[in-house]
DRENMARZA-453090 format. One record per residue (C-alpha): residue number from 1; residue in three letters; x, y, z. Coordinates in nm, 3 decimals. Layout:
<rs>
R  nr rest       X       Y       Z
R NUM  ALA       X       Y       Z
...
</rs>
This chain:
<rs>
R  nr rest       X       Y       Z
R   1  UNK  -5.625  -7.291  -3.815
R   2  UNK  -5.689  -7.039  -3.539
R   3  UNK  -5.459  -6.786  -3.706
R   4  UNK  -5.639  -6.826  -4.038
R   5  UNK  -5.976  -6.780  -3.870
R   6  UNK  -5.853  -6.470  -3.692
R   7  UNK  -5.732  -6.322  -4.020
R   8  UNK  -6.067  -6.398  -4.183
R   9  UNK  -6.258  -6.237  -3.896
R  10  UNK  -6.038  -5.929  -3.910
R  11  UNK  -6.084  -5.908  -4.286
R  12  UNK  -6.461  -5.932  -4.256
R  13  UNK  -6.465  -5.678  -3.974
R  14  UNK  -6.258  -5.440  -4.184
R  15  UNK  -6.488  -5.494  -4.482
R  16  UNK  -6.800  -5.424  -4.276
R  17  UNK  -6.640  -5.117  -4.118
R  18  UNK  -6.535  -4.992  -4.460
R  19  UNK  -6.885  -5.047  -4.596
R  20  UNK  -7.039  -4.859  -4.304
R  21  UNK  -6.797  -4.570  -4.360
R  22  UNK  -6.884  -4.576  -4.730
R  23  UNK  -7.257  -4.553  -4.658
R  24  UNK  -7.203  -4.279  -4.401
R  25  UNK  -6.995  -4.089  -4.653
R  26  UNK  -7.269  -4.126  -4.914
R  27  UNK  -7.527  -4.000  -4.664
R  28  UNK  -7.307  -3.702  -4.578
R  29  UNK  -7.256  -3.626  -4.948
R  30  UNK  -7.628  -3.649  -5.011
R  31  UNK  -7.722  -3.404  -4.736
R  32  UNK  -7.446  -3.157  -4.822
R  33  UNK  -7.483  -3.158  -5.201
R  34  UNK  -7.845  -3.239  -5.276
R  35  UNK  -8.176  -3.070  -5.215
R  36  UNK  -8.512  -3.242  -5.185
R  37  UNK  -8.776  -2.973  -5.254
R  38  UNK  -9.079  -2.964  -5.021
R  39  UNK  -9.307  -3.026  -5.318
R  40  UNK  -9.170  -3.374  -5.381
R  41  UNK  -9.401  -3.655  -5.270
R  42  UNK  -9.231  -3.897  -5.029
R  43  UNK  -8.901  -3.703  -4.998
R  44  UNK  -8.738  -3.956  -4.761
R  45  UNK  -8.780  -4.229  -5.021
R  46  UNK  -8.610  -4.015  -5.287
R  47  UNK  -8.321  -3.946  -5.052
R  48  UNK  -8.272  -4.318  -4.984
R  49  UNK  -8.267  -4.394  -5.357
R  50  UNK  -8.012  -4.120  -5.411
R  51  UNK  -7.789  -4.251  -5.131
R  52  UNK  -7.800  -4.599  -5.287
R  53  UNK  -7.696  -4.455  -5.624
R  54  UNK  -7.411  -4.255  -5.467
R  55  UNK  -7.289  -4.564  -5.278
R  56  UNK  -7.290  -4.764  -5.601
R  57  UNK  -7.085  -4.495  -5.777
R  58  UNK  -6.835  -4.479  -5.488
R  59  UNK  -6.788  -4.857  -5.487
R  60  UNK  -6.730  -4.839  -5.862
R  61  UNK  -6.464  -4.569  -5.813
R  62  UNK  -6.289  -4.779  -5.548
R  63  UNK  -6.284  -5.081  -5.781
R  64  UNK  -6.151  -4.860  -6.059
R  65  UNK  -5.869  -4.731  -5.837
R  66  UNK  -5.787  -5.093  -5.747
R  67  UNK  -5.761  -5.180  -6.116
R  68  UNK  -6.046  -5.433  -6.101
R  69  UNK  -6.289  -5.262  -6.338
R  70  UNK  -6.398  -4.915  -6.444
R  71  UNK  -6.657  -4.723  -6.247
R  72  UNK  -6.882  -4.706  -6.554
R  73  UNK  -6.872  -5.081  -6.613
R  74  UNK  -6.949  -5.154  -6.246
R  75  UNK  -7.249  -4.921  -6.241
R  76  UNK  -7.375  -5.071  -6.568
R  77  UNK  -7.337  -5.420  -6.422
R  78  UNK  -7.532  -5.328  -6.109
R  79  UNK  -7.805  -5.164  -6.317
R  80  UNK  -7.863  -5.461  -6.544
R  81  UNK  -7.810  -5.761  -6.318
R  82  UNK  -8.180  -5.823  -6.245
R  83  UNK  -8.346  -6.046  -6.502
R  84  UNK  -8.716  -6.115  -6.533
R  85  UNK  -8.867  -6.450  -6.622
R  86  UNK  -9.112  -6.522  -6.905
R  87  UNK  -9.423  -6.305  -6.931
R  88  UNK  -9.751  -6.498  -6.962
R  89  UNK  -9.901  -6.229  -7.184
R  90  UNK  -9.603  -6.150  -7.409
R  91  UNK  -9.371  -6.314  -7.661
R  92  UNK  -9.027  -6.164  -7.601
R  93  UNK  -8.743  -6.204  -7.850
R  94  UNK  -8.389  -6.069  -7.875
R  95  UNK  -8.297  -5.982  -8.233
R  96  UNK  -8.075  -5.748  -8.432
R  97  UNK  -8.201  -5.474  -8.662
R  98  UNK  -7.916  -5.368  -8.894
R  99  UNK  -7.660  -5.503  -8.641
R 100  UNK  -7.831  -5.310  -8.358
R 101  UNK  -7.950  -5.529  -8.067
R 102  UNK  -8.322  -5.498  -7.998
R 103  UNK  -8.576  -5.674  -7.779
R 104  UNK  -8.928  -5.715  -7.917
R 105  UNK  -9.235  -5.749  -7.695
R 106  UNK  -9.543  -5.886  -7.874
R 107  UNK  -9.878  -5.954  -7.706
R 108  UNK  -9.967  -6.324  -7.719
R 109  UNK -10.342  -6.272  -7.753
R 110  UNK -10.463  -6.275  -8.114
R 111  UNK -10.565  -5.939  -8.257
R 112  UNK -10.847  -5.876  -8.503
R 113  UNK -10.644  -5.597  -8.663
R 114  UNK -10.286  -5.481  -8.693
R 115  UNK -10.135  -5.346  -8.372
R 116  UNK  -9.957  -5.020  -8.309
R 117  UNK  -9.578  -5.028  -8.293
R 118  UNK  -9.356  -4.851  -8.040
R 119  UNK  -8.985  -4.789  -8.093
R 120  UNK  -8.846  -4.733  -7.742
R 121  UNK  -8.511  -4.569  -7.663
R 122  UNK  -8.397  -4.596  -7.301
R 123  UNK  -8.256  -4.315  -7.089
R 124  UNK  -7.933  -4.304  -6.891
R 125  UNK  -7.741  -4.002  -7.017
R 126  UNK  -7.614  -4.191  -7.325
R 127  UNK  -7.365  -4.350  -7.078
R 128  UNK  -7.584  -4.580  -6.869
R 129  UNK  -7.911  -4.764  -6.919
R 130  UNK  -7.987  -5.067  -7.132
R 131  UNK  -8.264  -5.290  -7.258
R 132  UNK  -8.257  -5.458  -6.915
R 133  UNK  -8.293  -5.137  -6.711
R 134  UNK  -8.617  -5.055  -6.895
R 135  UNK  -8.747  -5.411  -6.922
R 136  UNK  -9.037  -5.366  -6.680
R 137  UNK  -9.143  -5.042  -6.846
R 138  UNK  -9.140  -5.188  -7.197
R 139  UNK  -9.332  -5.497  -7.086
R 140  UNK  -9.591  -5.275  -6.924
R 141  UNK  -9.629  -5.059  -7.237
R 142  UNK  -9.675  -5.369  -7.454
R 143  UNK  -9.932  -5.525  -7.218
R 144  UNK -10.132  -5.218  -7.124
R 145  UNK -10.151  -5.063  -7.472
R 146  UNK -10.166  -5.392  -7.666
R 147  UNK  -9.869  -5.277  -7.875
R 148  UNK  -9.562  -5.431  -8.031
R 149  UNK  -9.271  -5.267  -7.850
R 150  UNK  -8.914  -5.264  -7.981
R 151  UNK  -8.654  -5.166  -7.720
R 152  UNK  -8.324  -5.058  -7.875
R 153  UNK  -7.986  -5.143  -7.720
R 154  UNK  -7.791  -4.859  -7.876
R 155  UNK  -7.416  -4.809  -7.825
R 156  UNK  -7.314  -4.610  -7.518
R 157  UNK  -7.065  -4.332  -7.448
R 158  UNK  -6.785  -4.271  -7.372
R 159  UNK  -6.675  -4.577  -7.570
R 160  UNK  -6.903  -4.480  -7.858
R 161  UNK  -6.934  -4.107  -7.913
R 162  UNK  -7.198  -3.909  -8.099
R 163  UNK  -7.350  -3.989  -8.342
R 164  UNK  -7.329  -4.364  -8.256
R 165  UNK  -7.640  -4.377  -8.035
R 166  UNK  -7.842  -4.164  -8.276
R 167  UNK  -7.736  -4.375  -8.575
R 168  UNK  -7.826  -4.700  -8.397
R 169  UNK  -8.173  -4.571  -8.308
R 170  UNK  -8.230  -4.437  -8.658
R 171  UNK  -8.113  -4.756  -8.830
R 172  UNK  -8.323  -4.977  -8.602
R 173  UNK  -8.631  -4.761  -8.662
R 174  UNK  -8.583  -4.762  -9.039
R 175  UNK  -8.550  -5.142  -9.036
R 176  UNK  -8.869  -5.178  -8.833
R 177  UNK  -9.061  -4.944  -9.065
R 178  UNK  -8.947  -5.152  -9.362
R 179  UNK  -9.060  -5.481  -9.205
R 180  UNK  -9.380  -5.397  -9.016
R 181  UNK  -9.579  -5.679  -9.176
R 182  UNK  -9.351  -5.937  -9.008
R 183  UNK  -9.472  -5.815  -8.670
R 184  UNK  -9.837  -5.745  -8.748
R 185  UNK  -9.795  -5.369  -8.704
R 186  UNK -10.014  -5.106  -8.867
R 187  UNK  -9.794  -4.874  -9.084
R 188  UNK -10.014  -4.580  -8.986
R 189  UNK  -9.964  -4.636  -8.610
R 190  UNK  -9.591  -4.640  -8.535
R 191  UNK  -9.449  -4.408  -8.269
R 192  UNK  -9.104  -4.333  -8.130
R 193  UNK  -9.071  -4.300  -7.755
R 194  UNK  -8.794  -4.240  -7.504
R 195  UNK  -8.710  -4.105  -7.159
R 196  UNK  -8.434  -3.851  -7.085
R 197  UNK  -8.147  -3.925  -7.328
R 198  UNK  -8.389  -4.164  -7.499
R 199  UNK  -8.628  -3.871  -7.543
R 200  UNK  -8.345  -3.682  -7.710
R 201  UNK  -8.288  -3.975  -7.947
R 202  UNK  -8.661  -4.011  -8.019
R 203  UNK  -8.684  -3.641  -8.110
R 204  UNK  -8.377  -3.663  -8.334
R 205  UNK  -8.502  -3.976  -8.512
R 206  UNK  -8.845  -3.820  -8.558
R 207  UNK  -8.689  -3.510  -8.718
R 208  UNK  -8.475  -3.719  -8.953
R 209  UNK  -8.769  -3.927  -9.070
R 210  UNK  -9.007  -3.630  -9.105
R 211  UNK  -8.909  -3.560  -9.464
R 212  UNK  -8.878  -3.919  -9.580
R 213  UNK  -9.128  -4.026  -9.846
R 214  UNK  -8.996  -4.383  -9.884
R 215  UNK  -9.104  -4.496  -9.536
R 216  UNK  -9.434  -4.495  -9.343
R 217  UNK  -9.485  -4.165  -9.158
R 218  UNK  -9.450  -4.180  -8.782
R 219  UNK  -9.785  -4.146  -8.607
R 220  UNK  -9.643  -3.969  -8.300
R 221  UNK  -9.343  -3.901  -8.079
R 222  UNK  -9.355  -3.950  -7.702
R 223  UNK  -9.084  -3.755  -7.519
R 224  UNK  -9.049  -3.825  -7.145
R 225  UNK  -8.849  -3.547  -6.975
R 226  UNK  -8.615  -3.518  -7.275
R 227  UNK  -8.282  -3.335  -7.289
R 228  UNK  -8.293  -3.134  -7.612
R 229  UNK  -8.020  -2.868  -7.605
R 230  UNK  -7.670  -2.794  -7.477
R 231  UNK  -7.646  -2.421  -7.542
R 232  UNK  -7.774  -2.301  -7.204
R 233  UNK  -7.731  -2.485  -6.875
R 234  UNK  -7.854  -2.178  -6.684
R 235  UNK  -8.220  -2.186  -6.783
R 236  UNK  -8.461  -2.147  -6.491
R 237  UNK  -8.504  -2.523  -6.438
R 238  UNK  -8.126  -2.571  -6.429
R 239  UNK  -8.090  -2.302  -6.163
R 240  UNK  -8.391  -2.409  -5.957
R 241  UNK  -8.320  -2.783  -5.958
R 242  UNK  -7.941  -2.793  -5.982
R 243  UNK  -7.910  -3.012  -5.670
R 244  UNK  -8.232  -3.215  -5.696
R 245  UNK  -8.188  -3.592  -5.742
R 246  UNK  -8.179  -3.791  -5.954
R 247  UNK  -8.009  -3.561  -6.207
R 248  UNK  -7.792  -3.270  -6.098
R 249  UNK  -7.714  -2.977  -6.328
R 250  UNK  -7.346  -3.071  -6.339
R 251  UNK  -7.433  -3.433  -6.426
R 252  UNK  -7.653  -3.323  -6.716
R 253  UNK  -7.365  -3.127  -6.871
R 254  UNK  -7.120  -3.408  -6.791
R 255  UNK  -7.331  -3.668  -6.974
R 256  UNK  -7.378  -3.444  -7.274
R 257  UNK  -7.001  -3.398  -7.302
R 258  UNK  -6.942  -3.770  -7.259
R 259  UNK  -7.178  -3.834  -7.550
R 260  UNK  -7.018  -3.562  -7.763
R 261  UNK  -6.645  -3.607  -7.697
R 262  UNK  -6.604  -3.910  -7.473
R 263  UNK  -6.474  -3.683  -7.196
R 264  UNK  -6.579  -3.386  -6.985
R 265  UNK  -6.273  -3.167  -7.044
R 266  UNK  -6.476  -2.849  -7.096
R 267  UNK  -6.733  -2.901  -6.821
R 268  UNK  -6.672  -2.567  -6.648
R 269  UNK  -6.706  -2.366  -6.968
R 270  UNK  -7.028  -2.548  -7.056
R 271  UNK  -7.177  -2.485  -6.712
R 272  UNK  -7.096  -2.114  -6.711
R 273  UNK  -7.203  -2.071  -7.074
R 274  UNK  -6.866  -1.980  -7.225
R 275  UNK  -6.858  -2.270  -7.471
R 276  UNK  -7.072  -2.118  -7.751
R 277  UNK  -7.008  -1.778  -7.913
R 278  UNK  -7.246  -1.491  -7.845
R 279  UNK  -7.331  -1.464  -8.215
R 280  UNK  -7.454  -1.823  -8.225
R 281  UNK  -7.643  -1.785  -7.896
R 282  UNK  -7.818  -1.475  -8.029
R 283  UNK  -7.904  -1.664  -8.349
R 284  UNK  -8.074  -1.939  -8.150
R 285  UNK  -8.220  -1.711  -7.883
R 286  UNK  -8.556  -1.713  -8.061
R 287  UNK  -8.578  -2.080  -7.958
R 288  UNK  -8.349  -2.121  -7.655
R 289  UNK  -8.431  -1.841  -7.416
R 290  UNK  -8.593  -1.795  -7.074
R 291  UNK  -8.822  -1.545  -7.249
R 292  UNK  -9.003  -1.840  -7.409
R 293  UNK  -9.073  -2.006  -7.076
R 294  UNK  -9.404  -1.919  -6.902
R 295  UNK  -9.362  -1.675  -6.613
R 296  UNK  -9.494  -1.916  -6.350
R 297  UNK  -9.190  -2.140  -6.406
R 298  UNK  -8.951  -1.853  -6.329
R 299  UNK  -9.088  -1.755  -5.989
R 300  UNK  -8.883  -2.003  -5.785
R 301  UNK  -8.543  -1.834  -5.747
R 302  UNK  -8.447  -1.771  -6.108
R 303  UNK  -8.182  -1.506  -6.183
R 304  UNK  -8.111  -1.397  -6.544
R 305  UNK  -7.752  -1.453  -6.655
R 306  UNK  -7.527  -1.233  -6.868
R 307  UNK  -7.430  -1.390  -7.202
R 308  UNK  -7.064  -1.495  -7.208
R 309  UNK  -6.848  -1.534  -7.518
R 310  UNK  -6.613  -1.825  -7.581
R 311  UNK  -6.266  -1.893  -7.715
R 312  UNK  -6.220  -2.048  -8.058
R 313  UNK  -6.036  -2.340  -7.897
R 314  UNK  -6.328  -2.434  -7.673
R 315  UNK  -6.589  -2.384  -7.943
R 316  UNK  -6.401  -2.613  -8.183
R 317  UNK  -6.436  -2.894  -7.928
R 318  UNK  -6.811  -2.851  -7.873
R 319  UNK  -6.937  -2.695  -8.198
R 320  UNK  -7.139  -3.007  -8.279
R 321  UNK  -7.374  -2.901  -7.998
R 322  UNK  -7.529  -2.690  -8.273
R 323  UNK  -7.632  -2.999  -8.473
R 324  UNK  -8.004  -3.086  -8.444
R 325  UNK  -7.925  -3.460  -8.441
R 326  UNK  -7.755  -3.394  -8.107
R 327  UNK  -7.971  -3.102  -7.988
R 328  UNK  -8.315  -3.135  -8.156
R 329  UNK  -8.438  -2.804  -8.014
R 330  UNK  -8.216  -2.631  -8.274
R 331  UNK  -8.383  -2.782  -8.582
R 332  UNK  -8.512  -2.540  -8.844
R 333  UNK  -8.883  -2.456  -8.867
R 334  UNK  -8.898  -2.632  -9.204
R 335  UNK  -8.826  -2.958  -9.021
R 336  UNK  -9.026  -2.894  -8.705
R 337  UNK  -9.351  -2.821  -8.887
R 338  UNK  -9.338  -3.167  -9.050
R 339  UNK  -9.321  -3.351  -8.716
R 340  UNK  -9.599  -3.585  -8.605
R 341  UNK  -9.838  -3.534  -8.316
R 342  UNK  -9.636  -3.516  -7.997
R 343  UNK  -9.662  -3.600  -7.629
R 344  UNK  -9.419  -3.428  -7.391
R 345  UNK  -9.385  -3.506  -7.023
R 346  UNK  -9.206  -3.262  -6.793
R 347  UNK  -9.138  -3.269  -6.418
R 348  UNK  -9.132  -2.960  -6.198
R 349  UNK  -8.820  -3.068  -6.007
R 350  UNK  -8.609  -3.163  -6.307
R 351  UNK  -8.319  -2.970  -6.463
R 352  UNK  -8.448  -3.078  -6.807
R 353  UNK  -8.796  -2.934  -6.749
R 354  UNK  -8.736  -2.622  -6.959
R 355  UNK  -8.600  -2.820  -7.255
R 356  UNK  -8.943  -2.982  -7.275
R 357  UNK  -9.125  -2.651  -7.232
R 358  UNK  -8.919  -2.484  -7.506
R 359  UNK  -8.979  -2.772  -7.747
R 360  UNK  -9.350  -2.768  -7.670
R 361  UNK  -9.362  -2.402  -7.772
R 362  UNK  -9.161  -2.468  -8.090
R 363  UNK  -9.392  -2.750  -8.194
R 364  UNK  -9.708  -2.552  -8.124
R 365  UNK  -9.573  -2.249  -8.309
R 366  UNK  -9.524  -2.474  -8.610
R 367  UNK  -9.876  -2.615  -8.601
R 368  UNK  -9.787  -2.951  -8.445
R 369  UNK -10.047  -3.086  -8.203
R 370  UNK  -9.894  -3.135  -7.857
R 371  UNK -10.029  -3.318  -7.555
R 372  UNK  -9.838  -3.193  -7.251
R 373  UNK  -9.829  -3.362  -6.912
R 374  UNK  -9.656  -3.178  -6.628
R 375  UNK  -9.594  -3.360  -6.300
R 376  UNK  -9.604  -3.094  -6.028
R 377  UNK  -9.436  -3.327  -5.777
R 378  UNK  -9.221  -3.510  -6.033
R 379  UNK  -8.843  -3.533  -6.053
R 380  UNK  -8.603  -3.666  -6.316
R 381  UNK  -8.612  -4.044  -6.348
R 382  UNK  -8.940  -4.089  -6.161
R 383  UNK  -9.084  -4.322  -6.426
R 384  UNK  -8.807  -4.579  -6.376
R 385  UNK  -8.954  -4.694  -6.045
R 386  UNK  -9.320  -4.686  -6.151
R 387  UNK  -9.389  -5.049  -6.058
R 388  UNK  -9.135  -5.112  -5.782
R 389  UNK  -9.287  -5.221  -5.454
R 390  UNK  -9.119  -4.980  -5.214
R 391  UNK  -8.940  -4.742  -5.450
R 392  UNK  -9.242  -4.630  -5.655
R 393  UNK  -9.387  -4.278  -5.648
R 394  UNK  -9.743  -4.167  -5.728
R 395  UNK  -9.625  -3.936  -6.009
R 396  UNK  -9.423  -4.219  -6.165
R 397  UNK  -9.728  -4.443  -6.175
</rs>
C-alpha cells in the first residue's frame, strides 16, 4: 500500500513539474517570438491569452507524439468543450441544410413583420473553430439585432481541403434562401457574415450569388477582419504585425496552405513570395499592391520587397490561389460591381488588415457602398472574447 502511494505521489509530482515546465516554456516562447505593440489596450491580458493558446498547442503536440490523439483534434476538443444552456430569449435548433450541419437561433418574441436573416461562417483558419466556438457571438447577434441567425458547421482542413468549406457555406446559404418563409425571414434582408476565415467564405459566397437571378439577392455582406488573398504575405500589415498575437504571419500562410493542399509543404516559398510567377503578380498588381494602401498605414516600419519569380513545380501546387472562390480579392470587376452593400472591419495590429483595406478600395471603385470600421487598438481575433468576463477587450465589445 505504501509503495503504491509513493508511486502515485511521485507520478503526480512529475506531472505537476512537467506542467510547470510546459507553462514556463510557453511563456519563454511568447516573449521571444511575439510582440505586443504599445497601442494595444490591456497588453498583459493579450499576452496571457496567447500563453494559454501556446500551452494548449504544446499539450496537443505531446499527446500526438504519444500516439493518443492528433494536435489538431486536441485543440479542437479544448475549443469546443464549453456548452451553454438554453437561452430564455431564443429558440435554438440543430439542423442540416443540404447535409451541412447548421445551428439556427430564432428570437422567441413574436414579430409584427418578417425578420432579417444572417448566415454566419465562423473563423479559425479553416482548420479550427466550430459552431460551438462562436455560440456566444451568434446568440448575441440574434438577440441584439432581433435576427434569425444560421451558424454553419462547415468541413475543416486538413481533412477536407478547398473547396469543401466554401461549398458547404454556399450550399447552406442557397438552401436558406430557398426556404426563408419557414423561418419568418424577409427575402430582401438576408446577409452573409463571417470573421477571419469565415470572412473569406462570406466574401466568396457573396460573389458566387451576385449573378444569380433564381434566388433572393443578398442585402449585405459583413466581413470581420477577413483573409482575402494569398499572393502577397509581405504587405505592410504582414510586415508590421508578423509577431502580434493572436495570428502570426507564418500562421496565416500555414492555414491557407492547409486549406488549399492539406499540408504546408511550400510554406517558405509562400512567405518569401516565390510561389506565384511574376507575370501573374503583375497582372493582379492593380488590386494586390501596397500602392493601393493609404500612406498612413505604411509609416510603421514597412519596407518594399522585390518581386520574386517561382518554379513551375511550386506554382503547380499552389496555382489555385488565383481562384476567387479561395482568394476573393482576385475576382473580376464584372463580379465585384454586382456585390451588395458591405461592412468591413479591420484591426490595426492584424496581419490581415491590408486584405480588408484592399477589398474596401476594390468595392468602392466598383460603386459598392462600404461601411468601414477600423479598430485602432484592435488585434486579430479580438471579437471572440467580446463577452468574456476577464478576457474581454474594449475594442472587441
